[in-house]
N, C-alpha and C positions, 0 to 999 in steps of 0.2 A: 515439343519440337526442338527448341534450342537447348534446354536444360539436359536433355538426354544425350547431347553431344559433348557435354563437359567431361574433360579428363580429370582424373583424381587430383593432379597438381593444381588445376584451375579451381576446383572446389575448395582445396586447401587455401588458395589465395583469397578467394571470396570470404571464407570463414575468418581469416586473419583480419580482414577489413571490417567485417560485421561484429565479431566478438572481441578479439584481442590480438595484437601483433604477435604475441608469443603463444597463441592458442595452438593446440595439437589436435588434428583430426584423428580420432581413434577408430571410427567406423563409418563406412559409406555403404549404404545398401541401395541397390538399384532394383526394386521390385518392378512390376509392370507399370506402376505409377511413377511419380517423380522421385528423384533421389532423396533419401533420408540420411541425414548426417549427424553424427555424434562428435562433440568437441569437448576437450578437456581444457578449461580456461581457469586459471587462478585456483586450481584444485577443486573446481566444480564442473560437473558434467552438464552439458547443454545439448538440447536436441532441436534439430531444424528439418524442415522439408523445403526443398527448392522447387520453384515453379518457373515458368518462362519469364514472367514479369513481376514476381513477388516472392517473398520468402516468409515462411512461418517459423516463428520461434516459440518454443514451449516453455523455456525457462528464463530466457533473457532476449530482448530484442530492442536495440536502441531506436529512438524516435525517427532517426534518418536512415534506418536500415533499408527501406525500399529504394531510396535514392542511391545509396552506396552500392546496393546490389545491382541495380540497373546500370550504373556507371561501369561496373566491372564486366557485366554481360556485354555492354556496348564495346568495351575494350577488346573482348574476346571475339565478338561476332560482327562488329562493324555496323555500317549504316543500314544494312538489311534488317538487323534486329530492331532498330528504331523505326524504320519505315513500316515494318510488319506490325509493330505495336500501334502506331498512329493510324494505320489504314485498315486494321482488322475489323471484321464485322461481327 
């Protein structure tokens, strides 16, 4: 729901927080499922899938990635994002 509304520059912002401030997003695929992102960070390619309340990392994912990801999503979507998460069934 929320993740599908992200613009490319917002995805790039998220990836710089999760991966590396100098990371470069090299590919964003938006299949019928959630966005799949490829990032070049420190000469290594990293692959991620973004979900509304979580992020999957296939090559690298810091311990606090979920917290950092949700903080950026809250910044982009506001209190409705947090309330929807807390009150979802």
